[in-house]
Each structure stands twice: as structure tokens, then as C-alpha cells.
C-alpha positions, -999 to 999 in steps of 0.1 A, spaced: 364 -323 -567 390 -348 -554 425 -340 -565 435 -374 -574 404 -396 -583 426 -427 -591 433 -431 -554 400 -422 -544 384 -449 -565 411 -475 -559 424 -469 -524 447 -500 -526 469 -482 -552 476 -453 -528 492 -477 -503 515 -493 -527 521 -471 -559 547 -443 -555 534 -408 -563 540 -373 -554 522 -341 -566 538 -322 -593 509 -312 -614 481 -286 -609 450 -307 -611 423 -309 -622 432 -293 -656 404 -271 -669 380 -279 -696 364 -255 -721 343 -252 -750 358 -242 -783 331 -219 -794 351 -199 -819 367 -228 -836 333 -246 -837 318 -217 -855 346 -217 -879 343 -253 -889 306 -258 -883 306 -280 -854 291 -265 -823 301 -291 -796 339 -290 -796 357 -291 -762 393 -291 -750 410 -306 -721 437 -281 -710 467 -303 -701 489 -276 -714 481 -260 -681 491 -289 -660 518 -269 -643 528 -232 -640 564 -242 -643 562 -265 -674 530 -281 -684 519 -307 -709 510 -344 -708 544 -355 -692 538 -340 -658 511 -365 -650 534 -393 -658 563 -379 -638 544 -378 -608 547 -415 -606 580 -420 -623 601 -394 -603 585 -406 -571 596 -441 -578 632 -429 -587 634 -412 -552 619 -443 -535 648 -463 -551 674 -439 -538 685 -426 -573 702 -392 -578 701 -393 -616 675 -401 -642 682 -409 -679 658 -406 -707 656 -404 -745 640 -384 -772 645 -364 -804 668 -332 -801 637 -311 -796 621 -335 -771 593 -320 -749 596 -350 -725 632 -345 -721 627 -309 -711 599 -317 -688 617 -344 -671 647 -321 -666 626 -293 -652 604 -314 -628 633 -337 -618 652 -306 -607 625 -295 -585 630 -328 -566 668 -326 -564 672 -353 -592 697 -346 -621 687 -356 -657 708 -371 -686 694 -368 -721 703 -390 -749 689 -373 -781 685 -383 -818 682 -363 -849 648 -347 -860 641 -320 -884 652 -286 -872 626 -258 -863 627 -229 -839 612 -251 -812 640 -277 -814 665 -248 -809 646 -234 -780 642 -268 -763 680 -276 -766 688 -242 -750 662 -247 -722 675 -283 -717 710 -268 -708 696 -238 -688 677 -263 -666 707 -284 -659 704 -315 -682 735 -335 -692 731 -336 -730 743 -363 -753 736 -366 -791 734 -401 -805 738 -400 -843 734 -438 -843 720 -467 -822 755 -478 -813 765 -443 -802 734 -441 -782 741 -474 -765 777 -463 -757 766 -430 -742 740 -447 -720 766 -472 -707 789 -442 -699 761 -424 -680 755 -454 -658 792 -459 -652 799 -423 -643 767 -416 -621 760 -451 -605 725 -457 -596 706 -442 -625 668 -444 -629 657 -453 -665 628 -434 -680 616 -447 -714 609 -423 -743 578 -402 -734 577 -414 -700 554 -443 -711 563 -469 -686 533 -489 -670 538 -468 -639 539 -435 -658 509 -443 -678 488 -444 -647 489 -407 -648 464 -408 -677 442 -434 -661 437 -408 -634 433 -381 -661 404 -400 -676 389 -404 -641 393 -367 -636 375 -360 -668 346 -381 -656 343 -361 -624 342 -328 -645 314 -344 -667 295 -355 -635 299 -319 -622 282 -306 -653 314 -288 -668 310 -305 -702 290 -334 -718 306 -370 -721 325 -368 -753 317 -393 -780 353 -391 -792 386 -378 -776 415 -370 -799 449 -373 -785 485 -375 -799 500 -410 -802 536 -410 -796 552 -432 -770 518 -448 -763 513 -438 -725 488 -412 -730 465 -431 -752 468 -462 -732 459 -445 -699 430 -428 -714 416 -459 -730 418 -478 -697 406 -449 -676 376 -441 -698 365 -478 -695 370 -479 -658 350 -447 -655 321 -460 -673 324 -437 -701 315 -450 -737 339 -425 -753 360 -436 -781 396 -425 -778 414 -418 -812 451 -417 -813 466 -395 -839 500 -412 -848 529 -385 -846 559 -408 -845 573 -437 -866 554 -469 -866 581 -489 -847 576 -464 -818 538 -464 -819 534 -502 -825 498 -511 -820 505 -546 -806 529 -528 -779 500 -502 -773 475 -531 -764 501 -548 -744 508 -517 -724 470 -512 -717 468 -549 -704 500 -545 -683 483 -513 -667 453 -535 -658 476 -561 -643 495 -536 -622 463 -520 -609 448 -553 -601 479 -564 -583 473 -538 -556 435 -534 -557 411 -564 -565 382 -538 -572 399 -530 -605 379 -552 -629 399 -579 -650 395 -560 -682 413 -573 -715 420 -551 -744 425 -563 -779 436 -547 -813 399 -542 -821 397 -518 -794 422 -493 -810 412 -464 -830 443 -449 -847 447 -426 -877 480 -427 -893 475 -399 -921 491 -369 -903 527 -377 -893 543 -363 -925 576 -375 -939 592 -384 -905 589 -376 -867 590 -338 -862 584 -331 -899 563 -299 -904 531 -307 -924 509 -283 -943 478 -295 -923 496 -291 -891 505 -255 -898 470 -248 -910 456 -262 -877 481 -244 -855 472 -210 -873 434 -217 -870 435 -226 -833 457 -195 -825 433 -172 -844 401 -186 -831 409 -196 -795 443 -179 -787 457 -213 -779 492 -223 -789 499 -258 -804 531 -273 -815 539 -286 -850 553 -321 -839 522 -333 -818 493 -312 -810 488 -293 -843 489 -328 -861 462 -340 -837 441 -310 -842 443 -315 -879 432 -350 -876 402 -340 -856 391 -312 -879 396 -338 -910 373 -362 -890 346 -337 -886 348 -326 -922 346 -362 -936 319 -373 -911 291 -349 -912 269 -375 -896 287 -366 -861 265 -333 -862 266 -319 -827 282 -350 -810 306 -338 -783 342 -341 -794 371 -333 -771 406 -324 -781 432 -333 -754 459 -307 -754 492 -323 -744 514 -293 -751 531 -270 -726 516 -235 -725 541 -219 -702 561 -193 -720 598 -196 -714 608 -172 -743 625 -147 -717 649 -175 -704 661 -180 -740 663 -142 -747 684 -137 -715 707 -167 -721 709 -182 -754 746 -189 -761 744 -221 -780 782 -226 -776 775 -241 -743 759 -271 -758 779 -302 -768 800 -298 -799 782 -326 -816 750 -304 -815 764 -272 -829 752 -281 -863 716 -273 -851 726 -236 -848 741 -228 -881 711 -206 -886 689 -188 -861 654 -200 -864 641 -184 -831 618 -155 -839 628 -124 -819 664 -132 -814 677 -117 -846 676 -82 -832 690 -91 -798 728 -95 -790 726 -131 -803 753 -157 -802 740 -175 -833 
């Protein structure tokens, strides 16, 4: 199997679009037999983007292959990006930018506290991020200005890495999936369920499935506030992807997406971004018990909950192939937290996050909480 089917299919892109290999591709696919037996649907599949890197996986690595290559091409030494205080994107950026000699500044906003939030904050520091907490939009703007003044030429990465350039990573992902289907590794899915946060994963998959000739419907499960997941902006992002690709390769057909092409479910977010939901907890527990696969409560557990709810409410799908796209990171970094977990090294503005220890397994260690 070709490692990068996007460039194989559209050679013009390879000549003009910055890219460097960071991910272990293709990521595997597997049938969820045990989960299928439990829920009574025997054609469930998973795309294991949680295994996209043995350093730190998840969906961000595919985007960073384009984004960080562009930062280096422009001669930047620093990148800046944004997210909640438990951002997976911020941590992925910090880790993979460090591999390339780039430094990362994170501007973070509040989200509900969980053990995962505490872990990611400690890991952000461990991997060298410059961390800033923004309790307001004004504070975030001032911190951003300060970062640019201090570090000079800084490369901007939008939340989730969902720039037009970064979203190309998921056009390639869909083409990669099509090759796995052609190789007989799984049937063509009728539906793909993926988390909808910063829009790039959904946008890339929708365009990539269309370009590959698949008739698959991509269902976005909203896991962020509506102003982030805005449907008009999602459609605009897909169409900008088409324009970028056609700029460098006229073999890309002049596709046009509209709001009617979107399939989005809004029922699984919870009270706010990062809020733990009962459905998410149940889906997380079920996936762990049946398949031994770890999800997270902010993104993938809610996506799995939505897929299971869809199966329950639509018995007519029968044995229709359905694919869950796992966008979480499966690399266990617990040992790093256990060895070095002094939260006092974090900015004073984030010390409130550690009034209580929420991280399982640290209570009996020489903890600094």
C-alpha cells in the first residue's frame, strides 16, 4: 500500500504542498466483534487513528504533517496554538513540533476539570510548551501579542490544527481508507462517525470520501460549542480545500459542497465543551470492556455514544457496515506523569486546577498535589 495516497492520486500537490512524515501510516482497521455482539450489530468497524504515532497519536498528527512542514518552510522557530486547558491538540503540537526543533506557545481557556485535564497540563510542561492561561478573550489577545513580540517570527496554528492545509491530512486519510477497502481489509462503510470539534477532520473526510468514489456518509458528532463547529464555516472549509487542491492539480474535480451535504448530530455535547456526560461514560466503559480500547470523555466517548444511539434508533441499518473513526491518542504517557508531576512548575494562573488530585494512581506516590 502506498504510504501517502493523496500524493499518489494527485501528483501536482506533492510538488507544491509542504509535507513531512510524522505519522505511522496507514493506521490499522479492525472489526469490533465484541462490541457488535453486545449491541446487536455485527458489522461495526474502527479506524485506529489512535495509533497514528508511537510517540503521541490521534487525529492531530495527520494535520501536523502539513502544518509543521509549512512552519519550517517559512523559517519559523516558534508555533502558537489555542485550546482548552486539557487540549489534546496543544499537547500533540508541542510533542511533534519538538521533534522538528520547533518550540510551542499554548494559549489556553477554561474547561471542566478532569484527571485528563490535569495530566495534559503536566505533559505540556514536560514536553517544553510555553503555557499561558486566558481567562478572557482580551487576556488571550494580549498574551498572543506578547508571544509575537517576544519570539519574532511565529507560525499561527488555529485550534485543532484545522487550517485548510492541515485538513488535507484527512483528505489523505479517506483515500487511505479506500485503499484498505480495495485491499479487502474491510467493506465500504455506509456511515463513518467522527468527532466534530474544530471541523478539519470532518471536512477532510467528507472531501476525501467523495474524491475516492465512496458513497459513505460521514456523520459529525458535535463535541464543541456551536460557534466553534459552525456548519457554514464547515462547508466553507471543505470548499476551500477543493480550491487549494485544484490550484496545484487540475485532476481534482471542481466539487461544490452545500449545507445539504452535512450530517451532524448535536445531542451528545453535554452542558459545555469538555463536560462529562453519562452517555459518554457508558460508551467509554463499554468500549474498554468489550474491545480493550481506551476513549476520552471529551471527544471519542461522545462520538461512540452517538454511534450506538444511532444503531439503537435505526434498526433498519441491520448489518450495514458502520465505521467509528478513533481520533484519540492511545500512547500511554502515565509514567512521565508519575516520575515528574510537580504542578508548581506550571503558571501561577493555572494552580487552581490542582487544588485536588484527580489523577488515578498518584495518591499513593510522593505527590506534589
